[in-house]
C-alpha positions in Angstrom: 0.0 0.0 0.0 1.5 3.4 -1.0 1.3 5.7 2.0 1.5 9.0 0.3 1.9 10.9 -3.0 4.7 13.3 -3.3 3.9 17.0 -3.3 4.8 17.1 -7.0 2.3 14.4 -7.8 -0.6 15.8 -5.9 -0.3 19.2 -7.6 -0.8 17.5 -11.0 -4.3 16.2 -9.9 -6.7 19.1 -10.1 -9.7 18.5 -7.8 -12.6 16.8 -9.7 -15.0 19.3 -11.3 -18.4 17.5 -10.9 -19.0 14.4 -8.8 -22.2 12.5 -9.3 -23.0 10.1 -6.4 -25.4 7.4 -7.6 -27.4 6.3 -4.5 -29.1 8.2 -1.6 -28.0 6.2 1.4 -25.9 7.2 4.4 -22.6 6.9 2.5 -23.9 9.2 -0.3 -24.7 11.9 2.2 -21.4 11.8 4.1 -19.4 11.8 0.9 -21.5 14.7 -0.4 -20.7 16.6 2.8 -17.0 16.0 2.4 -16.9 17.1 -1.2 -18.9 20.2 -0.5 -16.4 21.3 2.1 -13.8 20.8 -0.6 -15.9 23.1 -2.9 -16.4 20.3 -5.4 -19.7 20.5 -7.3 -21.7 17.5 -6.1 -24.9 15.9 -7.3 -26.8 13.0 -5.5 -28.6 10.9 -8.1 -31.3 8.8 -6.3 -32.8 5.8 -8.0 -36.2 6.8 -6.6 -38.0 10.0 -7.6 -40.0 10.2 -4.4 -36.9 9.9 -2.2 -35.1 12.5 -4.4 -37.9 15.0 -3.9 -38.0 14.3 -0.2 -34.2 14.6 0.3 -34.1 17.7 -1.9 -36.7 19.5 0.2 -35.9 18.3 3.7 -32.1 18.0 3.4 -32.3 15.3 6.1 -32.4 11.5 6.3 -34.0 9.2 8.9 -30.9 7.1 8.8 -28.7 10.0 10.0 -30.9 11.9 12.4 -28.8 15.0 13.2 -27.3 15.4 9.7 -28.3 18.2 7.3 -27.2 18.1 3.6 -25.6 21.3 2.4 -27.9 23.4 0.2 -25.1 23.4 -2.5 -25.7 19.6 -3.2 -28.1 19.0 -6.0 -30.5 16.0 -5.4 -32.2 14.5 -8.3 -33.6 11.3 -9.8 -32.8 12.5 -13.4 -29.9 10.5 -14.9 -29.3 13.3 -17.4 -27.2 15.0 -14.7 -24.5 12.3 -15.3 -23.7 13.8 -18.7 -21.5 16.5 -17.1 -19.9 14.2 -14.5 -16.1 14.1 -14.3 -16.3 11.3 -11.6 -19.2 9.0 -10.7 -19.5 7.4 -7.3 -21.4 4.1 -7.0 -23.1 4.1 -3.6 -25.7 1.5 -4.5 -25.9 -1.8 -2.4 -24.1 -4.6 -4.3 -27.2 -6.6 -5.1 -28.7 -3.6 -7.0 -25.7 -2.2 -8.8 -26.3 -4.2 -12.0 -29.9 -3.2 -12.4 -29.2 0.5 -11.5 -26.2 1.0 -13.8 -27.9 -0.9 -16.6 -30.5 1.9 -16.4 -28.3 4.9 -15.9 -25.0 3.8 -17.4 -25.7 5.1 -20.9 -25.8 8.6 -19.5 -22.2 8.4 -18.2 -19.8 9.8 -20.7 -17.1 7.5 -22.2 -13.9 7.3 -20.2 -15.3 9.0 -17.0 -14.0 7.1 -14.0 -16.4 5.3 -11.6 -15.5 4.6 -8.0 -17.5 2.1 -5.9 -18.1 2.4 -2.2 -20.3 -0.7 -2.1 -19.2 -3.8 -0.1 -20.5 -7.2 -1.1 -20.5 -10.1 -3.5 -23.4 -10.4 -6.0 -25.5 -13.4 -5.0 -25.8 -15.4 -8.2 -22.7 -14.4 -10.1 -20.1 -14.1 -7.3 -19.0 -10.8 -8.8 -17.5 -8.0 -6.8 -18.9 -4.4 -7.2 -16.1 -3.2 -9.5 -16.5 -6.3 -11.7 -20.3 -5.6 -12.0 -19.6 -2.0 -12.9 -17.0 -3.0 -15.5 -19.5 -5.5 -17.1 -22.4 -3.1 -17.0 -20.6 0.0 -18.3 -17.6 -1.1 -20.5 -18.9 -3.9 -22.6 -19.5 -2.0 -25.8 -17.5 1.2 -25.2 -14.7 2.5 -27.4 -13.3 4.4 -24.3 -14.0 2.4 -21.2 -14.6 3.9 -17.8 -11.7 3.3 -15.4 -13.1 1.6 -12.2 -11.9 1.9 -8.7 -12.9 1.3 -5.1 -13.0 3.6 -2.0 -13.1 1.5 1.2 -12.3 1.5 4.8 -13.8 1.6 8.3 -16.5 4.2 7.5 -19.4 4.3 9.9 -21.6 6.9 8.3 -22.8 8.4 11.6 -19.2 9.2 12.6 -18.3 10.6 9.2 -21.5 12.8 9.5 -20.0 14.2 12.7 -16.7 14.8 10.8 -14.7 12.5 13.1 -11.3 11.4 11.7 -11.3 8.5 9.3 -8.9 6.7 7.0 -9.9 5.2 3.6 -8.1 3.4 0.8 -8.5 4.4 -2.9 -7.8 1.1 -4.8 -7.2 0.8 -8.5 -4.6 -0.9 -10.7 -4.3 2.6 -12.4 -2.0 4.6 -10.0 -3.0 7.9 -11.6 -6.7 7.2 -10.9 -5.8 6.2 -7.3 -3.8 9.5 -6.9 -6.7 11.5 -8.3 -9.2 9.9 -5.9 -6.8 10.6 -3.1 -6.8 14.2 -4.0 -10.6 14.4 -4.4 -11.6 12.7 -1.1 -8.9 14.1 1.2 -10.5 16.5 3.7 -9.7 17.9 7.1 -11.2 14.7 8.6 -10.3 12.1 6.0 -6.9 10.7 5.1 -6.8 8.6 1.9 -4.2 5.9 1.2 -3.6 4.3 -2.2 -3.5 0.7 -3.1 -3.3 -1.2 -6.4 -4.8 -4.4 -4.9 -8.4 -3.8 -6.0 -9.4 -7.5 -5.6 -8.0 -7.6 -2.0 -9.7 -4.4 -1.0 -13.1 -5.4 -2.4 -12.9 -8.9 -1.0 -12.0 -7.6 2.5 -14.9 -5.2 2.4 -17.3 -7.9 1.3 -16.2 -10.7 3.7 -16.1 -8.6 6.8 -19.9 -8.2 6.7 -20.3 -11.9 7.1 -18.0 -12.1 10.1 -19.9 -9.1 11.6 -23.1 -11.1 11.6 -21.3 -13.8 13.7 -20.0 -11.0 16.0 -23.6 -9.9 16.4 -24.7 -13.4 17.3 -22.0 -13.4 20.0 -23.4 -10.1 21.3 -26.9 -11.4 21.3 -25.8 -14.4 23.4 -23.9 -12.0 25.7 -20.7 -14.1 25.3 -18.3 -11.2 25.9 -15.3 -9.4 24.4 -12.9 -12.3 24.7 -15.1 -14.5 22.5 -15.7 -11.6 20.0 -12.0 -10.8 19.7 -11.2 -14.4 19.1 -13.9 -14.5 16.4 -12.4 -11.4 14.8 -8.9 -13.0 14.6 -10.2 -16.3 13.2 -12.6 -14.5 10.9 -9.7 -12.5 9.5 -7.8 -15.7 8.8 -10.8 -17.0 6.8 -11.1 -13.7 4.9 -7.4 -13.7 4.1 -7.4 -17.3 2.9 -10.3 -16.6 0.5 -8.7 -13.2 -0.6 -5.3 -14.6 -1.4 -6.8 -17.6 -3.3 -8.8 -15.2 -5.5 -5.8 -13.0 -6.3 -5.6 -10.5 -3.4 -2.4 -9.7 -1.5 -2.1 -10.9 2.1 -0.9 -7.6 3.5 -4.2 -5.9 2.3 -6.1 -7.9 4.9 -3.9 -6.5 7.6 -4.5 -2.9 6.5 -7.2 -0.3 6.9 -9.7 -2.1 4.5 -9.0 -5.5 6.1 -8.6 -5.7 9.9 -9.5 -2.0 10.3 -12.9 -2.3 8.6 -13.5 -5.7 10.2 -12.9 -4.4 13.8 -15.3 -1.5 13.2 -18.0 -3.7 11.8 -17.7 -6.2 14.6 -17.7 -3.7 17.5 -19.7 -0.7 16.4 -23.3 -0.6 17.8 -24.6 1.0 14.6 -23.5 -1.7 12.2 -26.4 -3.3 10.3 -24.7 -6.7 9.9 -23.8 -6.9 13.6 -27.3 -5.8 14.6 -28.8 -8.4 12.3 -26.7 -11.1 14.0 -27.7 -9.9 17.5 -31.4 -10.2 16.6 -30.8 -13.6 15.1 -29.3 -14.8 18.5 -32.4 -13.4 20.3 -34.5 -15.8 18.3 -35.9 -13.6 15.5 -36.2 -15.2 12.1 -33.9 -13.8 9.3 -37.0 -12.8 7.3 -38.6 -10.8 10.2 -35.3 -9.0 10.9 -34.8 -8.0 7.2 -38.4 -6.9 6.9 -38.0 -4.4 9.7 -34.5 -3.1 8.9 -34.5 0.1 6.8 -31.0 -0.6 5.3 -29.6 -3.5 3.2 -27.8 -6.1 5.2 -25.0 -7.0 2.7 -23.6 -9.9 4.8 -26.7 -12.0 4.2 -26.4 -12.6 0.5 -22.6 -12.4 0.7 -22.5 -15.3 3.2 -24.0 -17.7 0.7 -21.8 -16.5 -2.2 -18.7 -16.7 -0.1 -19.3 -20.2 1.1 -19.8 -21.4 -2.5 -16.7 -19.6 -3.7 -14.7 -21.1 -0.8 -16.0 -24.6 -1.6 -14.9 -24.2 -5.3 -11.4 -23.4 -4.1 -11.2 -26.0 -1.3 -10.8 -23.3 1.4 -12.0 -23.8 4.9 -14.3 -21.1 6.1 -16.1 -22.5 9.2 -17.3 -19.1 10.5 -18.8 -18.0 7.2 -20.4 -21.5 6.8 -22.0 -21.1 10.2 -23.4 -17.7 9.3 -24.8 -19.0 6.0 -26.4 -22.0 7.8 -28.0 -19.7 10.4 -29.3 -17.4 7.8 -30.4 -19.8 5.1 -30.8 -23.3 6.7 -32.3 -22.3 10.1 -29.3 -23.5 12.1 -29.8 -22.5 15.8 -27.2 -20.0 16.8 -26.4 -22.0 20.0 -25.8 -25.1 17.9 -23.7 -23.1 15.4 -21.5 -22.0 18.3 -21.2 -25.5 19.7 -20.1 -26.8 16.3 -17.5 -24.0 16.0 -16.1 -24.6 19.5 -15.9 -28.4 19.0 -13.8 -28.1 15.8 -10.4 -29.7 16.0 -7.8 -27.1 16.7 -4.5 -27.2 14.9 -1.7 -24.7 14.7 -2.9 -21.1 14.3 -2.2 -19.9 10.8 -3.2 -17.0 8.6 -3.6 -17.1 4.8 
């Protein structure tokens, strides 16, 4: 991971002129806030006309109660606004990226970069967000859109309060990573660069599954020792899968790996952790998902991850336990008993 750009490099990258954020969730709002402070022209493109109208008039979201969106940010449901974009942010949940960008993609000018902040694996195809974007946007283009990811421990409620955060801009194209670093650096955000796009995206996807298991531990009141052990063993599973699929081992020990995993396992706000907690209290997965306002990415990702691991002959007992609890009705107490009774060998990572 490259820790900084030289001063000479950073001067070459003029701040982006017009950023269009596709999606109207928490991450869209906090990124719009950051960009507005940087005086970057910013548009939020909502997939839903009614939600766009509501957000445009109230400038508030039920998901971020004390947050107010700056009046300078344009909120719209009209994809025509993409025509003037110099950078597009994909802030759509993974399972809906393909449908959304199939609809709005034609409005994105050729060659305009797209950066994803989604974390997940597409349920039926096992594709990561950047793969989905590449397939949706670049199939028949003379000048393809460069695709990148922006990831890290980013609890929206904390970013909304402008608390310090570190993120990673990941792309095989170092000029694009440097440009994203320049665009998203703010008084409260520090951006690192990485060329390990696969590793960064896999770490972001897999940690949501481990977070569900962390929530189950919370729901059963098993304590911090148990949860920290789960985090360590979960990281080992994530790293094994990540390396097998072409990621670099060190990525999983960085901000987007262990950093994001720790936040997701311990933060009270986390959707995946809260889902696991409710599961341990005896609620059915269907009932929990029906009452949660946000997408719980770890649910579809757990099944995709187990199938990918199976294809590659990788052991992922924690991820298997989560998928079994979510999809096969395995009782959380029985899942824990199975995990605790597994034969222990030498601890290893990767």
